[in-house]
C-alpha positions as CSV (number, residue, x, y, z in Angstrom):
1,M,96.6,94.5,111.1
2,N,96.9,91.1,109.2
3,L,101.1,91.0,109.1
4,P,103.1,88.7,106.9
5,S,104.6,85.3,109.3
6,R,108.1,85.1,110.0
7,G,108.4,82.2,107.6
8,V,106.7,83.9,104.9
9,L,109.0,86.1,104.9
10,R,112.0,84.6,105.5
11,A,111.2,81.5,102.5
12,L,110.3,84.8,99.8
13,A,113.7,86.2,100.6
14,L,115.3,83.2,99.9
15,L,113.6,82.4,97.1
16,S,113.9,85.9,95.8
17,V,118.0,86.1,96.2
18,L,118.5,82.4,94.6
19,E,116.5,83.7,91.6
20,L,118.5,87.2,91.3
21,L,121.8,84.7,91.1
22,S,120.3,82.5,88.1
23,V,119.0,85.4,86.5
24,T,122.7,86.8,86.8
25,A,124.4,83.4,86.1
26,L,122.2,83.5,82.7
27,L,123.0,86.8,82.4
28,I,126.7,86.9,82.9
29,N,126.6,83.7,80.3
30,L,124.7,85.6,77.7
31,A,127.3,88.7,78.2
32,T,130.8,86.1,77.7
33,L,131.1,82.8,76.0
34,H,127.0,82.0,75.8
35,L,127.8,78.1,76.8
36,R,123.7,75.9,75.8
37,P,123.8,73.6,79.0
38,V,124.7,76.3,81.5
39,T,121.9,78.1,79.9
40,A,120.1,74.3,79.5
41,L,120.4,74.3,83.1
42,L,119.7,77.6,84.5
43,G,116.0,78.7,82.2
44,P,114.3,76.1,83.6
45,T,115.9,77.1,86.7
46,H,115.4,80.4,87.3
47,G,111.8,80.5,85.8
48,A,110.8,78.2,88.1
49,L,112.4,80.0,91.2
50,F,110.3,83.0,88.9
51,L,107.1,81.1,90.1
52,A,108.0,80.2,92.9
53,V,108.8,83.8,94.3
54,A,105.4,85.5,92.1
55,V,102.9,81.8,93.2
56,T,104.7,83.1,97.2
57,A,103.8,86.5,96.4
58,L,100.8,86.4,95.0
59,L,99.1,83.4,98.1
60,A,100.9,85.4,101.2
61,R,99.0,86.7,104.0
62,G,99.2,90.1,105.1
63,L,101.9,91.5,102.3
64,L,101.3,94.5,100.7
65,P,99.4,95.0,97.6
66,R,102.8,96.6,96.9
67,T,105.4,93.4,97.2
68,R,103.0,91.3,95.6
69,W,102.8,93.0,92.3
70,M,106.7,94.5,92.4
71,A,107.5,90.3,93.1
72,L,105.6,89.6,88.8
73,I,108.1,91.7,87.3
74,P,110.5,90.0,85.1
75,V,114.5,90.3,85.3
76,A,113.2,92.5,88.4
77,G,111.5,91.6,90.3
78,G,114.5,89.0,92.5
79,V,115.8,92.3,93.3
80,L,112.3,94.2,93.8
81,T,110.8,91.4,96.5
82,L,114.0,91.3,98.5
83,V,114.0,95.4,99.1
84,N,110.2,95.4,100.1
85,V,110.8,92.1,102.3
86,R,112.7,93.9,104.0
87,I,109.9,97.0,104.5
88,E,107.7,93.9,105.3
89,R,109.8,92.6,108.4
90,A,110.1,96.3,110.1
91,R,106.5,96.7,109.2
92,A,106.1,93.6,111.0
93,G,108.7,94.4,113.8
94,S,107.2,98.0,115.0
95,A,103.7,96.6,115.2
96,G,104.7,94.0,117.2
97,S,106.1,96.2,119.4
98,V,103.7,98.9,119.5
99,H,101.3,95.9,120.1
100,K,103.7,94.4,123.2
101,E,104.2,98.2,124.3
102,T,99.8,98.4,124.8
103,L,99.2,95.2,126.5
104,L,102.0,96.7,128.9
């Protein structure tokens, strides 16, 4: 069974949190003051974070197809990827414990 590494899951989780924070800040700015400097700064930042999550999810080894596809969904991708990373961690943890038991 090909499982994702801890480093990949950690990077994906961090990128997803940052992407989620950036889209939240953009939406709050849109709903309140709609300040152009905030949009000018956070827009490209959010775009770069979204692409980083998508590319990491697509190129990482051992991720479930569901994790890869959900990372591509605009706006909700960060939340969905975070949920899927938790599922992937549980899968990797349970497979590791099963593997240890078979070795004993």
